N, CA and C atoms as a LAMMPS dump frame, in Angstrom:
ITEM: TIMESTEP
0
ITEM: NUMBER OF ATOMS
321
ITEM: BOX BOUNDS ff ff ff
-5.0000000000000000e+02 5.0000000000000000e+02
-5.0000000000000000e+02 5.0000000000000000e+02
-5.0000000000000000e+02 5.0000000000000000e+02
ITEM: ATOMS id mol type element x y z
1 1 1 N 194.364 260.835 6.166
2 1 2 C 193.267 260.118 5.527
3 1 3 C 193.18 258.741 6.166
4 2 1 N 191.971 258.364 6.546
5 2 2 C 191.749 257.021 7.084
6 2 3 C 190.907 256.231 6.092
7 3 1 N 191.199 254.94 5.999
8 3 2 C 190.436 254.051 5.135
9 3 3 C 189.924 252.906 6.006
10 4 1 N 188.607 252.731 5.973
11 4 2 C 187.976 251.646 6.716
12 4 3 C 187.11 250.833 5.76
13 5 1 N 187.114 249.537 5.969
14 5 2 C 186.182 248.672 5.256
15 5 3 C 185.285 248.053 6.31
16 6 1 N 184.004 248.395 6.217
17 6 2 C 183.009 247.862 7.132
18 6 3 C 182.438 246.594 6.532
19 7 1 N 182.361 245.544 7.337
20 7 2 C 181.85 244.276 6.824
21 7 3 C 181.191 243.487 7.944
22 8 1 N 180.261 242.645 7.564
23 8 2 C 179.677 241.729 8.526
24 8 3 C 180.664 240.585 8.748
25 9 1 N 180.529 239.923 9.872
26 9 2 C 181.395 238.799 10.206
27 9 3 C 181.265 237.711 9.146
28 10 1 N 182.384 237.269 8.607
29 10 2 C 182.379 236.225 7.594
30 10 3 C 182.024 236.696 6.2
31 11 1 N 182.069 237.991 5.947
32 11 2 C 181.704 238.54 4.634
33 11 3 C 182.559 237.904 3.53
34 12 1 N 181.927 237.269 2.545
35 12 2 C 182.691 236.641 1.466
36 12 3 C 183.34 237.65 0.51
37 13 1 N 182.968 238.912 0.598
38 13 2 C 183.502 239.935 -0.305
39 13 3 C 184.6 240.776 0.327
40 14 1 N 184.882 240.545 1.595
41 14 2 C 185.87 241.372 2.291
42 14 3 C 187.252 241.273 1.66
43 15 1 N 187.677 240.091 1.289
44 15 2 C 189.012 239.941 0.694
45 15 3 C 189.124 240.696 -0.623
46 16 1 N 188.099 240.588 -1.474
47 16 2 C 188.123 241.289 -2.769
48 16 3 C 188.12 242.801 -2.563
49 17 1 N 187.302 243.273 -1.623
50 17 2 C 187.247 244.715 -1.351
51 17 3 C 188.588 245.212 -0.822
52 18 1 N 189.199 244.44 0.047
53 18 2 C 190.497 244.825 0.613
54 18 3 C 191.574 244.833 -0.469
55 19 1 N 191.633 243.793 -1.263
56 19 2 C 192.648 243.692 -2.321
57 19 3 C 192.487 244.825 -3.337
58 20 1 N 191.264 245.079 -3.78
59 20 2 C 191.047 246.15 -4.758
60 20 3 C 191.355 247.523 -4.167
61 21 1 N 191.031 247.714 -2.901
62 21 2 C 191.345 248.985 -2.245
63 21 3 C 192.853 249.154 -2.117
64 22 1 N 193.544 248.096 -1.723
65 22 2 C 195.011 248.144 -1.609
66 22 3 C 195.639 248.482 -2.966
67 23 1 N 195.198 247.819 -4.023
68 23 2 C 195.742 248.077 -5.363
69 23 3 C 195.457 249.509 -5.813
70 24 1 N 194.286 250.018 -5.505
71 24 2 C 193.938 251.396 -5.871
72 24 3 C 194.813 252.391 -5.122
73 25 1 N 195.01 252.16 -3.84
74 25 2 C 195.882 253.047 -3.054
75 25 3 C 197.303 253.022 -3.605
76 26 1 N 197.801 251.85 -3.943
77 26 2 C 199.141 251.735 -4.532
78 26 3 C 199.232 252.493 -5.853
79 27 1 N 198.198 252.368 -6.686
80 27 2 C 198.188 253.047 -7.989
81 27 3 C 198.254 254.561 -7.837
82 28 1 N 197.767 255.07 -6.705
83 28 2 C 197.759 256.507 -6.452
84 28 3 C 198.954 256.96 -5.605
85 29 1 N 199.897 256.057 -5.384
86 29 2 C 201.069 256.41 -4.597
87 29 3 C 200.803 256.468 -3.104
88 30 1 N 199.769 255.781 -2.664
89 30 2 C 199.377 255.81 -1.254
90 30 3 C 199.506 254.427 -0.609
91 31 1 N 200.531 253.697 -1.005
92 31 2 C 200.707 252.32 -0.55
93 31 3 C 200.856 252.204 0.96
94 32 1 N 201.316 253.263 1.61
95 32 2 C 201.537 253.216 3.06
96 32 3 C 200.249 253.443 3.861
97 33 1 N 199.162 253.767 3.182
98 33 2 C 197.896 254.024 3.872
99 33 3 C 197.349 252.728 4.461
100 34 1 N 197.052 252.756 5.737
101 34 2 C 196.504 251.577 6.409
102 34 3 C 195.027 251.406 6.06
103 35 1 N 194.614 250.167 5.978
104 35 2 C 193.208 249.833 5.785
105 35 3 C 192.744 249.145 7.064
106 36 1 N 191.763 249.743 7.706
107 36 2 C 191.213 249.185 8.939
108 36 3 C 189.928 248.423 8.619
109 37 1 N 189.824 247.216 9.14
110 37 2 C 188.592 246.442 9.002
111 37 3 C 187.746 246.651 10.245
112 38 1 N 186.482 246.969 10.027
113 38 2 C 185.53 247.135 11.121
114 38 3 C 184.426 246.109 10.905
115 39 1 N 184.301 245.189 11.864
116 39 2 C 183.271 244.159 11.753
117 39 3 C 181.981 244.68 12.391
118 40 1 N 180.92 244.671 11.587
119 40 2 C 179.597 245.109 12.035
120 40 3 C 178.862 243.867 12.527
121 41 1 N 178.498 243.879 13.803
122 41 2 C 177.909 242.692 14.414
123 41 3 C 176.417 242.813 14.703
124 42 1 N 175.912 244.058 14.706
125 42 2 C 174.498 244.238 15.049
126 42 3 C 174.007 245.578 14.508
127 43 1 N 172.701 245.829 14.666
128 43 2 C 172.089 247.06 14.158
129 43 3 C 172.714 248.295 14.79
130 44 1 N 173.058 248.215 16.056
131 44 2 C 173.685 249.351 16.732
132 44 3 C 175.03 249.695 16.085
133 45 1 N 175.819 248.691 15.784
134 45 2 C 177.098 248.923 15.108
135 45 3 C 176.899 249.482 13.709
136 46 1 N 175.871 249.01 13.024
137 46 2 C 175.572 249.519 11.682
138 46 3 C 175.229 251.004 11.742
139 47 1 N 174.388 251.392 12.704
140 47 2 C 174.022 252.807 12.855
141 47 3 C 175.234 253.664 13.21
142 48 1 N 176.068 253.161 14.056
143 48 2 C 177.218 253.926 14.538
144 48 3 C 178.266 254.178 13.458
145 49 1 N 178.272 253.362 12.411
146 49 2 C 179.333 253.465 11.404
147 49 3 C 178.846 253.831 10.005
148 50 1 N 177.631 254.292 9.837
149 50 2 C 177.104 254.634 8.5
150 50 3 C 177.228 253.452 7.544
151 51 1 N 176.834 252.301 8.006
152 51 2 C 176.928 251.057 7.258
153 51 3 C 175.905 251.032 6.138
154 52 1 N 176.348 250.681 4.924
155 52 2 C 175.438 250.61 3.779
156 52 3 C 175.446 249.221 3.157
157 53 1 N 175.803 248.227 3.942
158 53 2 C 175.899 246.859 3.445
159 53 3 C 177.355 246.436 3.404
160 54 1 N 177.552 245.136 3.363
161 54 2 C 178.897 244.568 3.462
162 54 3 C 179.433 244.167 2.093
163 55 1 N 180.564 244.732 1.696
164 55 2 C 181.44 245.683 2.369
165 55 3 C 181.104 247.136 2.018
166 56 1 N 181.333 248.019 2.967
167 56 2 C 181.233 249.465 2.76
168 56 3 C 182.631 250.037 2.948
169 57 1 N 183.086 250.843 2.003
170 57 2 C 184.433 251.411 2.068
171 57 3 C 184.318 252.895 2.401
172 58 1 N 184.888 253.261 3.545
173 58 2 C 184.864 254.648 4.005
174 58 3 C 186.254 255.265 3.893
175 59 1 N 186.297 256.51 3.447
176 59 2 C 187.529 257.298 3.46
177 59 3 C 187.251 258.511 4.323
178 60 1 N 188.009 258.622 5.384
179 60 2 C 187.812 259.692 6.366
180 60 3 C 186.344 259.784 6.798
181 61 1 N 185.735 258.613 6.986
182 61 2 C 184.378 258.544 7.504
183 61 3 C 183.264 258.667 6.488
184 62 1 N 183.597 258.847 5.203
185 62 2 C 182.576 259.028 4.164
186 62 3 C 182.613 257.866 3.176
187 63 1 N 181.442 257.339 2.856
188 63 2 C 181.322 256.224 1.913
189 63 3 C 181.86 256.656 0.548
190 64 1 N 182.798 255.864 0.006
191 64 2 C 183.337 256.172 -1.323
192 64 3 C 182.284 256.015 -2.415
193 65 1 N 181.265 255.219 -2.148
194 65 2 C 180.214 254.961 -3.13
195 65 3 C 178.863 255.206 -2.464
196 66 1 N 178.51 256.484 -2.293
197 66 2 C 177.266 256.815 -1.589
198 66 3 C 176.066 256.095 -2.197
199 67 1 N 175.217 255.62 -1.315
200 67 2 C 174.014 254.914 -1.752
201 67 3 C 172.794 255.662 -1.225
202 68 1 N 171.671 255.012 -1.281
203 68 2 C 170.43 255.635 -0.813
204 68 3 C 170.412 255.853 0.688
205 69 1 N 171.381 255.323 1.372
206 69 2 C 171.435 255.54 2.807
207 69 3 C 171.948 254.342 3.562
208 70 1 N 172.146 254.559 4.829
209 70 2 C 172.646 253.511 5.704
210 70 3 C 171.547 252.482 5.961
211 71 1 N 171.98 251.332 6.423
212 71 2 C 171.054 250.268 6.766
213 71 3 C 171.411 249.71 8.133
214 72 1 N 170.445 249.183 8.791
215 72 2 C 170.695 248.497 10.048
216 72 3 C 170.77 246.99 9.814
217 73 1 N 170.498 246.568 8.583
218 73 2 C 170.523 245.145 8.251
219 73 3 C 171.945 244.656 8.073
220 74 1 N 172.211 243.477 8.553
221 74 2 C 173.521 242.865 8.361
222 74 3 C 173.473 242.119 7.041
223 75 1 N 173.524 242.898 5.968
224 75 2 C 173.315 242.372 4.629
225 75 3 C 174.522 242.632 3.736
226 76 1 N 174.593 241.867 2.666
227 76 2 C 175.642 242.08 1.671
228 76 3 C 175.276 243.275 0.798
229 77 1 N 176.28 243.839 0.201
230 77 2 C 176.118 244.978 -0.702
231 77 3 C 176.66 244.576 -2.057
232 78 1 N 176.07 245.095 -3.108
233 78 2 C 176.584 244.857 -4.453
234 78 3 C 176.899 246.202 -5.109
235 79 1 N 177.781 246.148 -6.078
236 79 2 C 178.238 247.35 -6.768
237 79 3 C 178.091 247.155 -8.275
238 80 1 N 177.54 248.147 -8.97
239 80 2 C 177.563 248.085 -10.436
240 80 3 C 178.985 248.404 -10.891
241 81 1 N 179.586 247.503 -11.64
242 81 2 C 180.951 247.704 -12.129
243 81 3 C 180.95 247.695 -13.648
244 82 1 N 182.118 247.931 -14.22
245 82 2 C 182.246 247.942 -15.671
246 82 3 C 181.997 246.565 -16.29
247 83 1 N 182.011 245.504 -15.475
248 83 2 C 181.744 244.155 -15.987
249 83 3 C 180.434 243.579 -15.464
250 84 1 N 179.622 244.416 -14.826
251 84 2 C 178.342 243.964 -14.291
252 84 3 C 178.305 244.089 -12.775
253 85 1 N 177.264 243.562 -12.175
254 85 2 C 177.092 243.626 -10.726
255 85 3 C 178.162 242.75 -10.065
256 86 1 N 178.795 243.3 -9.015
257 86 2 C 179.861 242.578 -8.315
258 86 3 C 179.73 242.805 -6.808
259 87 1 N 180.327 241.916 -6.019
260 87 2 C 180.239 242.058 -4.566
261 87 3 C 181.199 243.085 -3.973
262 88 1 N 182.043 243.662 -4.804
263 88 2 C 182.984 244.699 -4.357
264 88 3 C 183.284 245.599 -5.549
265 89 1 N 183.612 246.875 -5.297
266 89 2 C 183.971 247.754 -6.412
267 89 3 C 185.289 247.297 -7.042
268 90 1 N 185.439 247.591 -8.313
269 90 2 C 186.661 247.21 -9.016
270 90 3 C 187.811 248.153 -8.64
271 91 1 N 189.002 247.73 -8.949
272 91 2 C 190.181 248.569 -8.722
273 91 3 C 190.027 249.9 -9.461
274 92 1 N 189.557 249.847 -10.705
275 92 2 C 189.377 251.061 -11.508
276 92 3 C 188.391 252.012 -10.842
277 93 1 N 187.266 251.488 -10.359
278 93 2 C 186.289 252.335 -9.674
279 93 3 C 186.88 252.955 -8.412
280 94 1 N 187.661 252.178 -7.689
281 94 2 C 188.268 252.683 -6.459
282 94 3 C 189.288 253.769 -6.753
283 95 1 N 190.096 253.583 -7.787
284 95 2 C 191.063 254.622 -8.169
285 95 3 C 190.318 255.915 -8.496
286 96 1 N 189.267 255.812 -9.298
287 96 2 C 188.49 257.004 -9.679
288 96 3 C 187.873 257.671 -8.454
289 97 1 N 187.237 256.887 -7.591
290 97 2 C 186.587 257.449 -6.41
291 97 3 C 187.602 258.075 -5.457
292 98 1 N 188.724 257.414 -5.257
293 98 2 C 189.767 257.967 -4.381
294 98 3 C 190.349 259.249 -4.968
295 99 1 N 190.604 259.251 -6.268
296 99 2 C 191.153 260.452 -6.921
297 99 3 C 190.192 261.624 -6.76
298 100 1 N 188.898 261.373 -6.955
299 100 2 C 187.9 262.444 -6.787
300 100 3 C 187.879 262.942 -5.356
301 101 1 N 188.005 262.051 -4.397
302 101 2 C 187.975 262.425 -2.975
303 101 3 C 189.215 263.211 -2.592
304 102 1 N 190.343 262.925 -3.223
305 102 2 C 191.609 263.55 -2.851
306 102 3 C 191.89 264.842 -3.61
307 103 1 N 191.168 265.07 -4.703
308 103 2 C 191.389 266.287 -5.495
309 103 3 C 190.559 267.421 -4.923
310 104 1 N 191.226 268.517 -4.531
311 104 2 C 190.448 269.637 -3.978
312 104 3 C 189.54 270.255 -5.042
313 105 1 N 188.351 270.682 -4.639
314 105 2 C 187.433 271.305 -5.598
315 105 3 C 188.016 272.624 -6.122
316 106 1 N 187.701 272.911 -7.362
317 106 2 C 188.137 274.172 -7.976
318 106 3 C 187.119 275.256 -7.613
319 107 1 N 187.62 276.374 -7.085
320 107 2 C 186.686 277.432 -6.713
321 107 3 C 186.609 278.515 -7.746
């Protein structure tokens, strides 16, 4: 499993997204999982990485919080959280999203 956080250069939400992702991984017993930061510098980079705004958190190449689609804009992203709109998903949201991604579907 790979974890990437896509962000524009100087993103003010990158630290919060990284910290919450790290805490969520630890809560799931995945503390050794590396988090790679990918800086999106232009529209071409945004297209190449399925960028949906800064920060975008990908697990094995898929957005943990799918939105209406990728953007070529070097723009910030907001997330609806349990305490209102925030610049990064909460630890609780990340734990839930990661757990759903890691649990195999029942056939």
